[in-house]
C-alpha positions in Angstrom: -1.2 12.3 -10.5 1.5 9.7 -10.7 2.3 8.3 -14.1 3.6 4.8 -15.0 7.2 6.0 -15.3 7.2 7.3 -11.8 5.7 4.1 -10.5 8.4 2.1 -12.3 11.1 4.2 -10.9 9.7 3.8 -7.4 9.5 0.0 -7.8 13.0 -0.1 -9.1 14.3 1.9 -6.0 12.3 -0.4 -3.7 13.8 -3.5 -5.4 17.3 -2.1 -4.9 16.7 -1.2 -1.3 14.9 -4.3 -0.1 16.0 -7.0 -2.5 13.8 -9.4 -4.4 13.2 -11.7 -1.4 11.8 -9.0 0.8 9.7 -7.1 -1.8 6.7 -9.6 -1.8 6.6 -9.5 2.0 6.7 -5.7 1.9 3.9 -5.6 -0.7 1.8 -8.0 1.3 2.2 -5.9 4.5 1.3 -2.8 2.6 -1.8 -4.4 1.2 -3.0 -5.6 4.6 -2.4 -2.1 6.0 -4.5 -0.5 3.2 -7.3 -3.0 3.8 -7.3 -2.3 7.6 -7.3 1.5 6.9 -10.3 1.1 4.5 -12.1 -1.1 7.1 -11.6 1.6 9.7 -12.9 4.3 7.4 -16.0 2.3 6.6 -16.6 1.7 10.3 -16.1 5.4 11.1 -18.5 6.4 8.3 -21.1 3.9 9.6 -20.8 5.2 13.2 -21.0 8.8 12.0 -24.2 8.1 10.1 -26.0 6.9 13.2 
């Protein structure tokens, strides 16, 4: 399990790599990707249940 300190370190590294202007765009893209992945999982589960 990842703790809060590890998350903060990862966020700090991302901020240094991508800069403060690109970070919100990166987070938005990641959120959209996770949403699409979950949608695909639900669709697959629904089709497997038939």
